[in-house]
C-alpha positions, 0 to 999 in steps of 0.5 A: 281487823285490816283485810289482806288478800294475795294472788298468785296464778295464771290469771289476771291479777286485778279483778281477782284481788278485788273480788276477794277484797269486797269479801274483806271489807267487814274488816275495814273500809276506810280506805283500800289498796292494790300491788300487781307484779308485772310490769315492775311493781304497780301500786294504786291506792285511795281513801274510802271504800273498797268501791271508791278504789275500783272507780279509780284505778287504771287497768293493771297487767300481771298476774301476782299481787296483794290488796288490803281494806283497811280499818285505822290504827296507826295513823289517820285513814288517808290515801297517804296512809293507805296501804299497800306500803312501798320502800324508798324504791318503789321496789317492793310493797307490803300490806300489814293488820296488827300492831308494830309496837316498836315501830318509833324506835325502828322509824327513827334507826331508818331515818337515821340510815337514810330511808324516805317515810311518805306515811305517818302508820307503822307499817311502812317500817317494815317495807324499809326493814325488809329492802335493807335485808333484801339481797336476793331471796324475798323470803329471807329478808322478810324472816330477817326482817320480822326478828326485829319486829315486836307486835302483832301482825299479817304480813304480806309482801311483793317485789316488782321483779318476781312473781311471788308473795311472802307471808308471815303470820303473829297473833293476827290470821292468814289462810292460803288457798290452794288451786290449780295452777294459782294460790290465794292469800287471805285474812279470812276463808270467806274471801276465797271461797269463789274459787277453792275450799282447800285452805292451809292456816298459818300458825304464829312465827311462820313464813310462807312463799306463794307462787302459782304452783307452790307453797313453802312454809318455814318455822320460827327456827328456819324449819320447812313445815309440811301441813296437810289442806283443810277443806272448807265445808262452807259454799260460795252461797253461804257468805252471799247476801242470798237476796236480802239487803243486807248481810245482818237481815239475811243472818237473822233469818238464818239463825234457826238452821245455825241453831239446828246445826250447832245442836246436831249430833251433840245432844243424844248422848247421856253421857259427858264428851272425853274432855269433862270425864273425871274433871270436875271442876269446882268454878267456871270463868268465862272470858271474853269480848263484846257481843261475846262476852254478853253471851257470857253473861248470859252463860253464867245463867246458864251454868249456875242453874243447870250445874250448879257451879258458880261462874264469873265472867270477865272481860278479855282485856281486863283478865291478864292483869286481874289477880290470880285466886287460889281456884283453880276454875275451868276458863272457857275462852269465846270468840266468834272469829278464833282470831279475837287478839285479847281472848287468846292473849287471856288464853294464854294466861290461862293457861300460864295459871295452870288453868283448863281451857275450852274455847267456844269459835265458829271457825274451824282452825282458828287461833283458839283452836290451837290455844286451848284444850277442848273446842266447841264449835258454833257451826254458825257459817260465815258471818259478813255483817259487822253485828254479831246475830247468828253467831251470838245465838250459836254462842248461846246454845254452846253454853247451853251445851257446855253446862249440860256436859258439866250438870252432867259430870258432876250430877247435878243433872238427872238424866230425866233432866237432860231429856228435858234439856234437849227437848226444849233445845231442839224446840228453839229453832221453831221459837226464833222463826216465830219471832222472824214471822212477826218481823213486819211488826217489829219494823213497823214499831221501830218506824214509830221510834227511829228518831230518838235520840236516846234508848233504855234496855232494861231486863232481870236474871238472865235477860239482863245482858240480853237487854245490853245485847239489844243495847250494843245492836242498836247503838253500834248500826243505828247510832242511837245512844243505846244503853242497858241497865238492870232494871233494878238499878234504874232508882239508883241513877238512870231514872235521871236520864228517863223522859218522853223523849226517851223510849224504853225496851223492857224485857219481860217474860213471866219468870221468878223476876216478873212481879220486880219487872212490872214494878220497874215498868211502872216507875219508867212509865210513871216520868212519860217514858215509851215502854215497849215490852217483850213478853211471853204470849198469852200474857194477859197483866203486861199490856195493862203496863206497857205502850207497845208489846212484841210477843214470843213464844212461851218457853222455859225462862232459862231459854228465853234469851235466844227469841228475845235477843232475835227480836232485838236484832230486829229492832236494831235492824229496822231502827238502822234502815229507817234512818239511813244507815249503812247498816253492814259497815257501821262507822269506826267498827270492823267484824273481827278486832286483831290487835288490842 
């Protein structure tokens, strides 16, 4: 979850490294540091955000270097534990994203050999391993050191006597950006878009040597690798705030376009994609983490309704430890970044079990695309805000498309029903825009309830997981304790939490659960809790039961999660704004979880 950048070129490295690093701060902001190769190795780091580092660091001359922004996993977030970390002689420096699982054993051996440690991190072990192997060629020393390491990693290493970066990856992302007389390295393409759109993705087990004029890659067997660069279609403007105060708000307002782009060219044909032809799956299992898991829970309802195929949902970190069933489901792996460690592990386990796999991801070239049999890209564009917004909505779009493919293949969806689905999908951007037009109303309501300590979210059927996602958004950026429940479960315990001080947000659209939902809202209101409801326009009954209402366009209920979650995203955003929270940088959370 840490962010790595590197530069080797003809220009001064320091400002370029800082510029790139700022674009990766969503990956971690506990501490940051820079190592420049110029007059020997110059290293500076500090606890806190990149702005703290930038305000304190001296000018460092040199045209090559590496930098890092940290989300602490091993060792407290201190200046001593900040990256880069150096060897005994301060002759080389290392930055790292991942976890070295055998670092204690390695550290004990290095201490016996006389190495001196200055931090509590697992990363520093690697600096000393490379030091012990270095006899001239840095790439060879890194490759030899890697043979002793167990765990996940993205490493970048520099030595003070050469303008070269050596990088390696195993289950943590690294991409090389190719320029003219200069080359770049980063954990994410968004860091490099100002300088280049030509990217080479490193793969597991590979070691790369990067200079201003060359890129050389060898695989785990020591064989040279030739790989054509991919041209990234995202622009620098896509990764900028564009006049919005926060990335999260910008990305919420980008959702009509993101939905349109995710549908483009995919809904015209009445025939399923080649991957689905001839595959009559008897069941589906969706595997994901966090917000993607909530999208998967919505997907269960979508797939079962449209394709009549039994569907289960499982958290990625639990899937690998679950018993192997007799069934052979289609396993659908949902991950925004395509680099989520637990979901990648689940993908490998699914293939080991002989299952067909489909990945739903936002990043072309990401690791999940190499792990699965078929990929559906969400086309949301870069998402910088830590709290997922447009990527969640486009994951839902991908799940609608998947359900249509499955329903068409097994003939549970007629051509007429598919055409109706297409019409409704095309109308979703307008339904979302209707919600965005109500942002001032939602902000006013959020301001009214922003002092709450606890907040509860309830829904039924397909909108139960939407309630869970609304609670997650609220807790992660406003720091209000938010919990989501199936409304029917209130009487089985959660009602004990309800009071006049705890607002309840209820998703109450007119579907087959509507009458039951009104009863659940009555239970809450009877105990004095203020109720804020989300319902369909024109509903004259709902206002009789609630204190406040936010209206969405009336659409077929199966599509209601899309505009509903946009309401809840704005609700969470304006709660956080009213409370003065760091919206794009919530405490203790980073964007892409690349460690288990």
